[in-house]
Backbone as numpy.savetxt, mean C-alpha at the origin, in Angstrom:
# Nx Ny Nz CAx CAy CAz Cx Cy Cz
3.54 4.80 -16.28 4.14 5.75 -15.70 5.35 5.55 -15.08
6.14 6.85 -14.51 7.57 7.10 -14.70 7.94 6.21 -13.47
9.49 6.26 -13.30 9.69 5.19 -11.87 9.87 5.92 -10.93
10.54 5.73 -9.83 10.44 6.58 -8.67 11.95 7.27 -8.36
11.56 7.96 -7.51 12.84 8.94 -7.16 13.40 8.32 -5.72
14.43 8.57 -5.22 14.99 8.27 -3.80 15.39 9.71 -3.27
15.41 10.59 -3.64 15.69 11.86 -2.90 14.52 12.81 -2.39
14.76 11.79 -1.07 13.17 12.30 -0.03 13.90 12.70 0.55
13.75 14.30 1.06 13.69 14.66 2.48 12.72 15.47 2.93
13.18 16.00 4.34 11.97 16.36 4.65 11.45 17.49 4.36
11.70 18.42 3.40 11.71 19.33 2.88 10.31 18.85 1.45
10.40 17.64 1.24 9.38 17.00 0.44 8.09 16.69 0.78
7.68 16.90 1.95 6.76 16.68 2.90 5.39 17.83 2.86
6.09 18.86 2.14 5.56 20.39 1.85 4.07 20.44 1.53
3.00 20.92 1.61 1.95 21.02 0.55 2.21 21.15 -1.05
1.49 20.79 -1.67 1.83 21.24 -3.01 2.93 20.35 -3.74
3.73 19.43 -3.27 4.36 18.61 -4.00 4.19 16.91 -3.31
5.01 15.90 -4.01 4.78 14.42 -3.86 5.95 14.36 -2.98
6.44 13.15 -2.61 7.55 12.98 -1.91 8.59 13.03 -2.63
8.66 13.27 -3.87 9.74 13.64 -4.53 10.03 14.79 -4.97
9.37 15.85 -4.35 9.42 17.25 -4.53 8.67 17.74 -5.72
8.07 16.77 -6.69 7.35 17.04 -7.83 6.07 18.24 -7.43
5.74 19.37 -8.45 4.57 19.73 -8.06 3.24 18.96 -8.32
2.44 19.37 -7.90 1.00 18.24 -7.96 0.39 18.23 -9.62
0.79 19.46 -10.02 -0.07 19.62 -11.43 0.89 18.90 -12.38
1.83 18.48 -11.80 2.55 17.79 -12.97 2.33 16.24 -12.78
2.16 15.88 -11.74 1.77 14.40 -11.21 0.44 14.17 -11.30
-0.43 14.86 -11.40 -2.05 15.21 -11.89 -1.92 14.74 -13.34
-0.93 15.26 -14.02 -1.30 15.10 -15.73 -0.84 13.67 -16.07
0.21 12.76 -14.89 0.64 11.61 -15.57 0.05 10.49 -14.47
-0.89 10.56 -13.25 -0.71 9.63 -12.36 -2.38 9.39 -12.88
-2.85 8.15 -13.26 -3.87 7.49 -13.79 -3.84 5.96 -13.56
-4.87 5.30 -12.91 -5.38 4.33 -12.63 -5.94 3.78 -13.76
-5.33 3.10 -14.29 -5.50 2.53 -15.52 -6.40 0.86 -15.16
-7.29 0.08 -16.29 -7.80 -0.63 -16.46 -6.73 -1.88 -16.79
-6.78 -2.82 -15.57 -5.97 -3.96 -15.94 -6.11 -4.93 -16.38
-4.43 -5.30 -16.91 -4.62 -6.13 -18.21 -5.01 -7.72 -17.64
-5.90 -8.57 -18.46 -6.52 -9.81 -17.75 -5.40 -10.83 -17.01
-4.27 -10.81 -17.81 -3.07 -11.28 -17.18 -2.42 -10.78 -16.97
-2.04 -10.42 -15.98 -0.70 -9.44 -15.67 0.47 -10.10 -15.56
1.60 -9.38 -15.83 3.05 -10.26 -15.90 3.77 -9.26 -14.79
4.22 -10.11 -13.75 5.42 -9.68 -12.60 6.50 -9.75 -13.25
7.31 -8.50 -13.27 8.56 -8.39 -13.72 9.85 -7.90 -12.50
11.00 -8.19 -12.31 11.91 -7.47 -11.96 12.22 -5.91 -11.98
11.90 -5.41 -13.07 11.91 -4.11 -13.41 10.37 -3.18 -13.33
9.59 -4.24 -13.00 8.33 -3.19 -12.88 7.71 -3.71 -11.39
6.50 -2.55 -10.60 5.96 -2.72 -9.70 4.35 -2.26 -10.07
3.31 -3.12 -9.61 2.45 -2.66 -10.06 1.46 -2.35 -8.74
0.76 -1.44 -8.71 -0.36 -1.13 -7.83 -1.63 -1.27 -8.12
-2.29 -2.12 -7.06 -4.06 -2.31 -7.30 -4.59 -1.12 -6.29
-5.45 -0.54 -6.86 -6.69 0.36 -6.20 -8.09 -0.50 -6.01
-8.32 -0.84 -4.79 -9.94 -1.86 -4.24 -10.58 -1.03 -3.85
-11.90 -0.38 -4.41 -13.11 0.37 -3.76 -13.75 -0.94 -2.91
-13.53 -1.00 -1.73 -14.11 -2.08 -0.53 -15.66 -1.97 -0.70
-16.05 -1.25 -0.94 -17.67 -0.97 -1.27 -18.31 -0.99 -2.20
-17.54 -0.72 -3.28 -18.15 -0.73 -4.77 -18.49 -2.30 -5.58
-17.90 -3.31 -4.27 -17.73 -4.96 -5.56 -18.94 -5.26 -5.20
-19.54 -5.64 -6.24 -21.15 -6.20 -6.33 -21.21 -7.45 -5.99
-20.12 -8.54 -5.89 -20.48 -9.70 -5.86 -20.87 -10.34 -4.55
-21.61 -11.17 -4.10 -22.28 -11.43 -3.03 -21.58 -12.22 -1.87
-21.50 -11.68 -0.73 -20.35 -11.79 0.29 -20.36 -13.49 0.61
-21.33 -14.33 0.21 -20.76 -15.76 0.30 -19.87 -16.01 -1.21
-20.02 -15.59 -2.20 -19.24 -15.78 -3.11 -17.78 -15.44 -2.72
-17.17 -13.90 -2.26 -16.42 -14.00 -1.83 -15.74 -14.75 -0.95
-16.48 -15.54 0.29 -15.99 -16.21 1.14 -15.56 -17.41 0.67
-16.21 -17.82 -0.41 -15.84 -18.85 -0.78 -14.18 -19.07 -1.07
-13.67 -17.61 -1.67 -12.79 -17.96 -1.87 -11.27 -18.03 -1.14
-12.28 -17.60 -0.01 -11.22 -17.64 1.26 -10.76 -19.18 1.95
-9.78 -19.40 2.80 -9.41 -20.39 3.39 -10.10 -20.42 4.81
-10.01 -21.75 5.32 -11.10 -21.47 6.72 -10.46 -20.52 7.88
-9.55 -20.35 7.69 -8.32 -19.19 8.55 -9.21 -17.68 8.70
-9.37 -17.54 6.97 -9.85 -16.23 7.01 -11.20 -16.12 7.04
-11.93 -16.84 6.60 -13.47 -17.24 6.70 -13.88 -17.21 8.66
-13.04 -17.66 9.36 -12.87 -17.45 10.77 -12.90 -15.89 11.28
-11.45 -15.56 10.71 -11.32 -14.14 10.81 -12.63 -12.98 10.48
-13.06 -13.12 9.28 -14.02 -12.45 9.06 -15.47 -12.48 10.06
-15.57 -13.85 10.37 -16.94 -14.18 11.28 -16.82 -13.72 12.74
-15.36 -13.11 13.02 -14.97 -12.59 14.12 -15.63 -10.87 14.19
-15.51 -10.04 13.07 -16.07 -8.85 13.12 -17.45 -8.58 13.46
-17.82 -7.71 14.09 -19.23 -7.59 14.85 -20.30 -7.12 13.89
-19.94 -6.04 13.07 -20.49 -5.49 12.17 -20.33 -6.29 10.31
-21.37 -6.04 10.18 -21.55 -6.92 8.99 -20.77 -5.97 7.66
-20.72 -4.78 7.74 -19.94 -4.12 6.71 -18.36 -4.06 7.09
-18.11 -4.52 7.85 -16.58 -4.26 8.27 -16.21 -5.78 7.84
-17.10 -6.93 8.14 -16.58 -8.16 7.75 -16.84 -8.23 6.24
-17.69 -7.47 5.27 -17.46 -7.86 4.04 -16.55 -7.20 3.60
-15.74 -5.83 4.38 -14.54 -5.19 3.58 -13.66 -6.31 3.68
-13.88 -6.89 4.83 -12.31 -8.09 5.14 -12.58 -8.99 4.22
-13.74 -9.80 3.40 -13.76 -10.11 2.31 -13.61 -9.92 0.98
-14.07 -9.03 0.69 -13.86 -8.22 -0.62 -12.21 -7.54 -0.47
-11.64 -7.68 0.60 -9.93 -7.13 0.33 -9.56 -8.44 0.32
-9.40 -9.74 0.99 -9.07 -10.78 0.52 -9.39 -12.07 -0.60
-10.40 -11.52 -0.69 -10.81 -12.18 -2.40 -10.21 -11.29 -3.38
-9.95 -10.00 -3.06 -9.29 -9.60 -4.21 -7.80 -9.61 -4.13
-7.07 -9.83 -3.16 -5.67 -10.27 -3.11 -5.71 -11.37 -3.77
-6.71 -12.68 -3.08 -6.16 -13.87 -3.99 -6.61 -13.74 -5.28
-7.57 -13.07 -5.68 -7.80 -13.04 -7.37 -6.42 -12.28 -8.05
-5.98 -11.23 -7.65 -5.08 -10.50 -7.97 -3.56 -11.47 -8.47
-3.31 -12.11 -7.49 -2.11 -12.92 -7.39 -2.52 -14.09 -8.08
-3.46 -14.59 -8.13 -3.90 -15.60 -8.71 -4.03 -15.50 -10.56
-3.99 -14.33 -11.19 -4.13 -13.60 -12.06 -2.23 -13.76 -12.49
-1.74 -13.51 -11.63 -0.19 -13.13 -12.15 0.13 -15.02 -12.02
-0.20 -15.50 -11.27 0.56 -17.11 -11.31 -0.46 -18.25 -12.13
-1.66 -17.46 -12.65 -2.58 -18.60 -13.51 -3.09 -19.39 -12.78
-3.19 -19.43 -11.25 -3.82 -20.18 -10.79 -5.35 -19.81 -9.75
-5.55 -20.75 -9.57 -7.41 -20.30 -8.68 -7.00 -19.88 -7.84
-7.69 -18.86 -7.48 -7.65 -17.86 -5.98 -7.84 -18.51 -5.02
-8.91 -19.76 -5.06 -8.95 -20.48 -3.89 -7.71 -21.70 -3.53
-6.76 -21.81 -4.19 -6.08 -22.75 -4.06 -4.69 -22.07 -3.58
-4.56 -20.84 -3.42 -3.38 -20.10 -2.80 -3.14 -20.13 -1.36
-1.99 -20.36 -0.95 -1.93 -20.42 0.65 -0.42 -19.21 0.69
-0.66 -19.07 2.24 -0.01 -17.93 2.77 0.98 -18.06 3.72
1.84 -17.93 4.30 2.80 -17.57 5.57 3.00 -16.46 5.67
3.04 -16.60 7.05 3.49 -14.93 7.64 4.76 -15.08 8.39
5.64 -14.27 8.26 6.74 -14.04 8.96 6.73 -13.88 10.17
7.99 -13.62 10.98 8.13 -13.43 12.28 7.32 -12.14 12.86
6.96 -11.00 12.06 6.22 -10.03 12.48 5.06 -9.88 11.73
4.69 -11.06 11.28 3.26 -11.26 10.25 3.38 -10.72 9.07
4.36 -10.43 8.30 4.46 -10.05 6.94 3.94 -11.26 6.06
2.83 -11.43 5.16 2.46 -12.13 4.40 3.25 -12.95 3.09
3.63 -13.63 2.94 4.05 -14.09 1.70 3.28 -15.19 0.96
3.73 -15.76 -0.23 3.31 -16.76 -0.61 4.04 -18.41 -0.13
2.80 -19.22 0.14 3.49 -20.61 0.22 2.94 -21.35 -0.58
3.75 -22.80 -0.58 3.27 -23.81 -1.37 4.08 -23.42 -2.37
3.35 -24.10 -3.61 3.82 -24.07 -4.79 4.27 -22.50 -5.70
3.67 -21.86 -4.85 3.78 -20.42 -5.40 4.95 -19.45 -4.64
5.55 -20.42 -3.78 6.54 -19.57 -2.74 7.81 -19.08 -3.88
8.01 -20.44 -5.18 9.40 -19.83 -5.33 8.84 -18.98 -6.77
8.33 -18.33 -6.74 7.42 -17.53 -7.99 8.23 -16.46 -7.92
8.88 -16.10 -7.17 9.36 -14.78 -7.01 8.83 -13.62 -6.70
7.38 -13.52 -6.53 6.09 -12.55 -6.21 6.24 -12.29 -4.72
6.44 -10.58 -4.65 6.43 -10.16 -3.25 5.02 -9.31 -3.37
4.62 -9.16 -2.11 3.22 -8.37 -2.39 2.95 -7.77 -1.01
2.46 -6.44 -1.14 1.91 -5.92 0.27 0.30 -5.16 0.20
0.09 -5.49 1.31 -1.53 -4.62 1.68 -1.83 -3.95 2.27
-2.38 -2.78 2.23 -3.03 -1.85 2.97 -4.43 -1.58 2.97
-5.01 -1.08 4.07 -6.36 -0.72 3.99 -6.51 0.34 4.63
-7.74 1.20 4.29 -8.03 2.25 5.30 -9.71 3.05 4.91
-10.55 2.69 5.84 -11.66 2.92 5.28 -12.14 2.20 4.18
-12.77 2.78 3.28 -13.57 2.11 2.25 -12.66 1.85 0.98
-11.38 2.09 1.07 -10.14 1.64 0.15 -9.00 0.75 0.76
-8.65 0.13 -0.40 -7.36 -0.76 -0.26 -6.37 -0.90 -1.14
-5.40 -1.27 -0.76 -4.14 -1.01 -1.76 -3.52 -2.23 -2.07
-2.98 -2.95 -3.35 -2.32 -4.41 -3.16 -1.05 -3.72 -4.00
0.21 -4.46 -3.69 1.43 -3.72 -4.69 2.17 -5.24 -4.59
2.41 -5.48 -6.04 3.19 -6.60 -6.31 4.28 -6.09 -7.08
5.20 -7.21 -6.50 6.55 -6.98 -7.18 7.12 -7.88 -7.59
8.31 -8.10 -8.24 9.18 -9.19 -8.28 10.28 -9.52 -8.03
11.11 -10.47 -6.95 12.50 -10.59 -6.64 12.83 -9.33 -5.92
11.99 -8.39 -5.19 12.49 -7.26 -4.82 11.39 -7.04 -3.78
11.70 -6.77 -2.33 10.76 -6.44 -1.41 9.56 -5.14 -1.81
8.53 -5.26 -1.43 7.82 -3.99 -1.28 6.82 -3.63 -0.11
6.84 -2.22 -0.09 5.69 -2.14 1.06 4.64 -1.16 0.54
3.49 -1.03 0.82 2.55 0.28 0.61 1.61 0.25 1.69
1.48 1.83 1.76 0.50 2.11 3.17 -0.50 3.16 2.85
-1.60 3.26 2.87 -2.83 4.22 2.84 -3.18 4.87 4.26
-3.34 5.72 4.32 -4.43 6.15 5.56 -5.09 7.10 4.99
-6.34 7.17 5.70 -7.59 8.41 5.90 -7.08 9.78 6.68
-7.14 10.71 6.21 -6.53 11.84 7.33 -7.73 12.23 7.97
-7.29 12.03 9.31 -7.84 12.47 10.34 -7.10 13.86 11.30
-8.56 14.47 11.81 -8.08 15.29 12.24 -7.79 15.54 13.67
-8.52 14.29 14.46 -8.38 14.55 15.87 -7.07 13.33 16.09
-6.06 13.76 15.93 -5.02 12.94 16.05 -3.93 13.63 16.87
-2.66 13.31 18.08 -2.00 13.97 18.51 -0.62 14.12 17.47
-0.72 14.63 16.52 0.12 14.69 15.51 1.72 14.96 15.83
1.66 16.15 16.87 2.78 16.87 16.92 3.86 15.82 18.10
2.66 14.87 19.09 3.46 13.81 20.21 3.85 12.65 19.23
3.49 12.17 17.79 3.46 11.00 17.30 4.97 11.78 16.77
5.04 12.73 15.85 5.76 13.26 15.18 7.43 13.43 16.22
7.07 13.97 17.39 8.46 13.92 18.38 9.05 12.28 18.61
7.80 11.44 18.56 8.54 9.74 18.95 8.96 9.19 17.99
8.39 9.36 16.46 8.94 8.50 15.73 9.62 9.42 14.43
9.30 10.35 14.44 10.39 11.41 13.02 11.51 11.76 13.56
12.43 11.90 12.93 13.61 12.35 13.32 13.66 13.80 13.57
14.80 14.48 14.37 14.62 15.86 14.68 14.41 16.70 13.39
15.02 16.53 12.40 14.53 17.50 11.02 13.39 17.49 10.70
13.13 15.71 10.35 11.52 15.91 10.07 10.52 16.54 10.81
10.73 16.14 12.33 9.53 16.93 13.29 9.96 18.50 13.34
11.20 19.21 12.74 10.88 20.36 13.11 10.27 20.70 11.66
10.68 20.16 10.83 10.04 20.62 9.19 8.52 20.73 9.40
8.19 19.81 9.89 6.57 19.35 10.21 6.15 20.87 10.91
6.79 21.28 12.02 6.23 22.09 12.63 6.17 23.22 12.57
6.90 23.53 11.74 7.44 24.99 11.13 6.26 25.05 9.88
5.46 24.16 9.61 4.63 24.29 8.69 3.45 25.42 9.31
2.84 26.13 8.44 1.34 26.23 8.76 0.69 25.71 9.61
-0.15 25.76 10.84 -1.05 24.81 11.25 -1.93 24.05 10.12
-2.67 24.49 9.07 -3.71 24.20 8.35 -2.89 22.91 7.17
-1.23 23.15 6.85 -0.93 22.23 6.46 -0.06 21.05 7.02
0.41 20.88 8.16 0.69 20.28 9.28 0.11 18.66 8.88
-1.57 18.82 8.78 -1.93 17.02 8.98 -1.84 16.64 7.59
-2.00 17.06 6.46 -1.28 16.34 4.99 -0.01 16.01 4.94
1.12 16.69 5.79 2.21 16.64 5.68 2.99 15.65 6.29
2.07 15.68 7.53 2.13 14.04 8.44 1.96 13.29 8.17
0.90 13.34 7.41 0.28 11.72 6.79 1.35 11.01 6.05
1.63 11.98 5.02 2.84 11.78 3.83 3.95 11.19 4.37
4.45 12.19 5.61 5.79 11.21 6.17 5.53 9.79 6.73
4.48 10.11 7.70 4.07 8.82 8.05 3.81 7.88 7.36
3.20 7.79 6.08 2.66 7.01 5.02 4.26 6.21 4.36
5.12 7.06 4.12 6.45 6.59 3.62 7.06 5.99 4.52
7.04 5.97 5.96 7.66 4.82 7.14 7.17 3.79 7.27
5.71 4.04 7.22 5.00 2.77 7.39 5.41 1.80 5.89
5.32 2.61 4.73 5.23 1.40 3.83 6.82 0.68 3.70
8.10 1.69 4.56 9.29 1.13 4.52 9.25 -0.29 5.25
8.90 0.25 6.58 8.27 -0.78 7.82 8.17 -2.37 7.03
6.82 -1.99 6.55 6.18 -3.14 5.99 7.10 -3.67 4.79
8.06 -3.18 3.79 8.67 -3.61 2.84 9.36 -4.55 3.84
10.36 -3.94 4.92 11.72 -4.66 5.74 10.77 -5.66 6.39
9.48 -5.44 6.67 8.89 -6.81 7.62 8.95 -7.10 8.88
9.37 -5.69 9.15 9.95 -5.84 10.96 8.63 -5.41 12.11
7.74 -4.67 11.50 7.10 -4.57 12.25 6.71 -3.45 12.87
5.54 -2.60 12.98 5.79 -1.08 13.78 6.77 -0.96 15.11
6.35 -2.28 16.27 6.95 -1.48 17.27 8.37 -1.84 17.05
9.14 -3.38 16.26 10.30 -3.40 15.94 11.07 -2.13 15.11
10.23 -1.51 14.46 10.71 -0.73 13.56 10.75 0.98 14.05
10.93 1.06 15.04 10.54 1.89 15.78 11.85 3.23 15.61
12.84 2.48 15.43 14.08 3.15 15.13 14.34 3.57 13.74
13.81 2.27 12.89 13.71 2.99 11.47 13.07 3.57 11.48
11.79 4.05 12.14 10.68 5.30 11.61 11.56 6.29 11.88
12.38 6.59 12.81 12.76 7.57 13.31 14.24 8.17 12.33
14.94 6.97 11.86 16.31 7.28 11.31 15.94 6.80 9.59
15.58 8.37 9.21 15.00 8.28 7.66 16.37 8.10 6.65
17.56 8.13 6.96 18.87 8.23 6.57 19.48 6.62 6.61
19.39 6.34 7.81 20.18 5.06 8.18 19.38 3.75 7.61
19.12 3.34 6.41 18.64 2.49 5.96 18.01 2.37 4.74
17.52 3.62 4.63 16.79 3.77 3.55 16.90 4.06 2.48
18.64 4.37 2.21 18.77 4.33 1.05 18.66 3.28 -0.05
18.40 2.03 0.70 18.14 1.09 -0.77 16.62 1.26 -0.87
15.87 2.19 -0.96 14.32 2.31 -0.81 14.10 3.16 -2.05
13.26 2.80 -3.29 12.82 4.11 -3.88 11.11 4.34 -3.41
10.60 5.32 -3.21 9.50 5.80 -3.08 8.78 6.38 -4.06
7.59 6.25 -3.84 6.37 7.06 -4.77 5.23 7.37 -4.03
4.70 8.61 -4.24 3.73 8.77 -3.74 2.46 8.74 -4.93
1.04 8.03 -4.05 -0.05 7.47 -4.98 -1.08 8.63 -4.74
-1.76 8.99 -5.79 -2.92 9.59 -5.52 -4.23 8.68 -5.55
-4.63 8.66 -4.44 -5.54 7.72 -4.33 -7.24 8.57 -4.23
-7.76 9.30 -3.53 -9.01 9.96 -3.71 -8.65 10.93 -2.51
-9.59 12.09 -2.42 -9.99 13.46 -1.63 -9.84 12.85 -0.50
-9.02 12.83 0.78 -9.07 12.90 1.96 -8.15 11.37 2.48
-7.58 10.96 1.38 -6.42 9.83 1.49 -4.93 10.04 1.23
-4.17 9.83 1.84 -2.77 9.65 1.61 -2.35 8.09 1.28
-1.08 7.98 0.68 -0.96 6.60 -0.08 0.79 6.91 -0.04
1.40 5.97 0.29 3.20 5.78 -0.28 3.24 4.49 -0.56
4.26 4.12 -1.48 4.89 2.85 -1.94 6.45 2.97 -1.64
7.12 1.68 -1.20 8.41 1.64 -0.73 8.52 0.58 -1.84
9.62 0.46 -2.42 10.26 -0.55 -3.43 11.63 -0.68 -2.87
12.11 -1.81 -2.92 13.40 -2.37 -2.85 14.59 -2.25 -3.99
15.41 -1.26 -4.24 16.38 -1.15 -5.24 15.76 0.29 -6.36
16.51 0.32 -7.38 16.38 1.61 -8.27 15.81 0.82 -9.59
15.65 1.88 -10.60 14.91 1.58 -11.83 13.86 0.16 -11.90
13.05 1.31 -11.15 11.61 0.21 -11.29 10.67 1.18 -11.90
9.83 0.40 -12.75 8.72 1.09 -13.60 7.44 0.96 -12.80
6.65 1.75 -12.64 5.29 1.78 -11.69 4.21 1.87 -12.57
3.32 1.11 -12.34 2.15 1.17 -13.03 0.78 0.95 -12.11
-0.25 1.27 -11.81 -1.25 1.70 -11.46 -2.45 0.96 -11.84
-3.40 0.04 -11.36 -4.54 -0.57 -11.90 -5.62 -0.65 -10.97
-6.81 -0.21 -11.38 -8.35 -0.47 -10.66 -8.72 -1.91 -10.47
-8.95 -1.85 -9.36 -9.20 -3.60 -9.40 -10.45 -3.77 -9.74
-10.86 -5.03 -10.58 -12.04 -5.15 -11.03 -12.37 -6.94 -10.98
-13.31 -7.34 -10.25 -13.61 -8.96 -9.89 -13.69 -9.23 -11.26
-13.22 -10.56 -11.43 -13.28 -11.61 -12.54 -14.76 -11.62 -12.97
-14.90 -11.47 -14.29 -16.77 -11.28 -14.62 -17.51 -10.50 -14.16
-16.81 -8.98 -14.03 -17.78 -8.23 -13.57 -17.47 -6.82 -14.65
-18.47 -6.66 -15.14 -17.99 -5.31 -16.28 -17.59 -3.97 -15.35
-16.87 -3.39 -16.28 -15.96 -2.45 -16.07 -16.51 -1.32 -16.99
-16.55 -0.14 -16.48 -16.84 1.56 -17.47 -15.77 2.41 -17.08
-14.75 2.40 -18.04 -13.51 3.37 -18.07 -14.10 5.04 -17.62
C-alpha cells in the first residue's frame, strides 16, 4: 500500500474523494484487504490495520472467552443480549490473537493497562515492545491498528441518517469545516460528515485524551494535527473509517483477520 498524505482540508471531505482528495476510482484500484502473514512484524516505518467481521467467526463462544482475562469475561457477562456479548468476545479475542502473533506470545498471557482517559496499552513483559495499537468497532465490523514506536488511532462508524449532524458539526467542527459541510447538497452531507468525524475521532484516540477532553482538539484541525498522517480505509458499504498515525514516511498494509487454525478462502 501507499503511504499517507497529511494535506487534509475541509474540501477533502467532499463526495468522490478520500481524506487526501484522491479520486475513489484510483483508491479502489489499490486498496485491498489481504491475507495476513502468519507471523506479522511490527516496524517503525509500517502500520498495519486488521479488519474483523464480528459475525463470521465460527469459533465457539467458550473458546473465545477462554482467551480473555477475568475482567474481560466479566464485561462480556454484563451484555444483556447474546449477540452483543459474542461480538465483544470476538473483538477481544481477535485483539489478543493479533498482538500475540506480533509478540510470539500466547493470547491469554497478554496484559493490558488503561491510560488516564481509557486508552489501552500493553503491560507486563510486552510493555517495552514498542507496539502501539488502537481498536474501534461499529455494528458487525471492527478494526485493529498496530504500529511500532509511534502513536496510532483508528475509528470506524456505520453511517446513520437519524442523527443531528448539523448540530454536531457546529459544536465539534471548525467554522471552515462546518461551512464546507453545510454547503454540500443534502444527500452528500452524511458521508462527508462521517469522514470528517472519523478523522477527528481517530486523532483523539491516538492522542489518548478521550472525547470530552478532546473537544478543543476536534474543533481545531490545524492546531496540533500537523504531527498526524491520515488515511481513509475502505471497509464496506455503509461504513466509514479513518486512520491517524503519528509522524510521516509510514507505509500502510491492511489485512483480513482470520482466527488461528481456521481456513480462509481468498
